[in-house]
N, C-alpha and C positions, 0 to 999 in steps of 0.2 A: 279447566278445572283447577290448575296451580294457582291462578289468580285470584280464585275464590277461597282456596285454602290459605293462602298467604294473607289474605284480608281477615280471616278467621282468626289465625294466630294473632294478627296485630291487635284486633278488638278485644280478643279475650285476655291478653296482657293487659290491655287497658283497664279491663273489667276488673282483673284482681287488683291492679293499682288503686282503682277507684271503687273497691268493694265496699266501703262505708257508705258512697252513695247508692250502691245497690242495695245494702241493707237498709237503707231508709226507704225505698221503693217497697221493698219486701215487707216492712212493717206495715206499710200503708194497705197493702194487699191482706194483711194477716188481722187488722184492728177489727174490721167489720165482722167478719165470721166468728172471731174469738169473742165479741161482746154479745153476739146474737147467741151463741152456744150458751154462755152464761145466763143470760135472760131467758131462755127456754127451761135450762134446767129449774128457774124459780117459778115458771109458768106450769111446769108439768108436776109441781109438788100436789095439787089437788086435782090432777087430771092424769088419766091413764093414756088417752088419745084425743089428739085435737086435728081435725080435718083431715082424719084417715091417717095420720102420722102418729107413731109412738115415740117417747122420747129417744130411745136410740136411733130410729128411723131420722127423726129431725137433726139428731146431733151428726149421724152419718152424711145426711144431706150437707149440712154447712162444712164439714170436713172436706167433702169434696169439691164444694165451691171455693174454699180456700185453695186446696191443690191446683184446681184448674186455673183460677186466676193468676196464681203465680207462673204457671207454665204458658198459660195463652196471652197474658195481658202484654202489651208492647207500648213502647213509650217512643216513638220517632219523633221527638220533641226538637232534635238537633237540627231537623230540615229548616225550622223557621230561623234558627241562626244562620245557618248556611245562606240562606236567601238574603238576609238583612246585612251580613257583614261581607258578602261577596265571595265567601268561601265557595258558594255554588260554581264558581268558574273552574275550580279544581276538576269536578265531575264532567265538565263540559269538553275539557281536552284529554280524559281519560277513557281507556277501553271499557271501563265498569261504570253503569249509570248510577244515578243517585238511588233509585228505589231498590236496585240489588244490593248496593253497598249497606243500605239502612236494614235489608231484611237479613244479610249475613251477620250484621251487628247485632241484631235482636236475637239470633241463634246463639252467639257467643257469649252474651250477657246471660242467656238462661242457663248456661254451666255454672255461673256462680251463684245464681237465684236457686238452683236446684239443690245446692250445698246446704244453704239456709232452710231449703224445703224439708229435707230430709230429717233435719235434726228436730225441727219445730213440729212436723208431722207425728214424729214419733212420741214426741212430749204431748201433745193435743190428744192423741190417742190414749196414752196413759192417765191422762187426768180424767177425759170425758167418757172414754168408751171401754176402759180395762174390764173386764168381766163380762161385757155386754155380747150377746148372740148377733152376729153379723148375718143380713140376709145375703142370698145369693147376688155376687157382682160379675157384671160382664165386662169385664176389663179388657179380655182379649179378642172380643167380638169384632169382625170387620167394620161394622156400623159405628161402634165406639170410637175405633181408631180413625175411620174417614172423619167422623163429625169432629175430631178434634183437630185434623189437619185443615178442614174448612173453616172452623171457628177461629184458629190462629190468622189463617189468611184474610178472612172477611175482618177480623179485628184491625190488622196490620193496616190493608188498604183503607178502610174508613178513617183510621186516624191519620195516614197519610195525606188523605184528601183535604182534613182540617189543616194540617200542616202548610200546605199548599196555598192556603189562604194569604199567607205571608207574602205572596205575589203582589196582592192587591191591596192589604190593610196592614197598618202599622202595627198591630198587636192581636195575636190569635189566642192569648191565655184566656179571653173570655169564653171563646169557642170551645177551646179544650175542656176548660171546667164543666161547662154545659153539657158537653158530650159525656164526661165522666158521672155526671150525676143521673142522667138518662140512662147510662149505663148501669150502675149500681141499682137502680130502681126497677127496670126492666128486664136485666139479666138475671134477676132471682138472687142477687147477693144480700139484699136486705131481708126479702121473705120469699118463700117459694110462690111462684107465680100462681100455682093452683088454689092457693090460700088467699089470694088478693081478691077485691070485689071484681064481679063479672065485667063491668065496663073496662076496668083496667086490663083484665086478661084479653078482652077483645082488641082494645087499642096495642097492646104488647104484639098480636099477631100481625099487624101491619107495620111493624118495627123489626130491625133485624137484631136487636140486643140479647132476646132470648136464647138465640143460636151460639151466643159466646160462651156461656156457662151452664145455663139452665137444661138445655137440651141435651148436651152430652152427659150431663149428670143423670137425667133420666133414663137414658139409654142404659149407662152404667149401673144404675139400680133396678134396672128391668121393669119400668114403670110404664114403659110404651108399647104398644102392639107394632106387629111388623108393619101394618099399612101407615100407623103413625109415624114411625122412623123412616120409611121410604118417603113419604111425603115430605118429612122436615128436612131430609138430606137433599130433597129437589129444590126445595124453597131455598135454603142457605147456599145451594150452587148457585141459583139465580142471583141473589143479593152479592155474592162475591163476584160473580162475573160483572155486575154492575157497579160494584166498588172499583173494581180494577179498571173498567173501561173510563169511569168517571176521574180516576186518578191519572190515567194516561191523557185524558182531555186536559184536565187543570195543568198537568205539567207543560203540555205542548203551547197551550195558550199563554201559561206563565212565563214561559221562557221568551215567548215573544215580546211580552211586555217588559220582562227583565232585561233583554237584548237592547230594546229600545229605550229604556230608561238608563242603562247603563252606557248609553253611547255606543 
């Protein structure tokens, strides 16, 4: 436990030193929901309800998406650099593995991002929702908390899998960008999934992205039945198990390729 705490302290110190970089990532998470909230205000000028959403409900939805993206988004991009520069050797001779180090690093960076999140959430609430009647929120329900943990880990291990492609290809940026585009579209960041065409909704059911932000948001807003929550938690658990196993498989095969290449 001491070694994990020591790494956490080191990374969090680095995070505060590099807080400008953290702020850039934070702004990237902020811009989409902020622009969508402004757009929906204009759309609702002549409408009282759209697709079952009132203006306050759609604004709360995007505020939740913003908060969850800040809390749950991960950026294990350094893995590619470790592989390409040979810094990966450091993790091969140390008691802590690469995946554990990256996971602790993500938690440490969250501390810095949460400071930005608190301030910006208060500002956005004041600008868009001040005076609005909020619906009941289920923020302390076990299902919501479990969905957050599963969403964070699923997000992490899927993105780690992408970075591990650096063992075999020279550039992972294209894969990373493609993943982020799919995530924004199918995770409900651009538009609530239940407002999308049926074919898109059906396709999204076969992809893991909606479990990143959309699924926890729907639990928090009380929009899902008990059976829908149970089945959703079961499916996201399967996705997480698969992502974890694939990441371990990629790492094991990648290290064999890495050792052979580096001599």
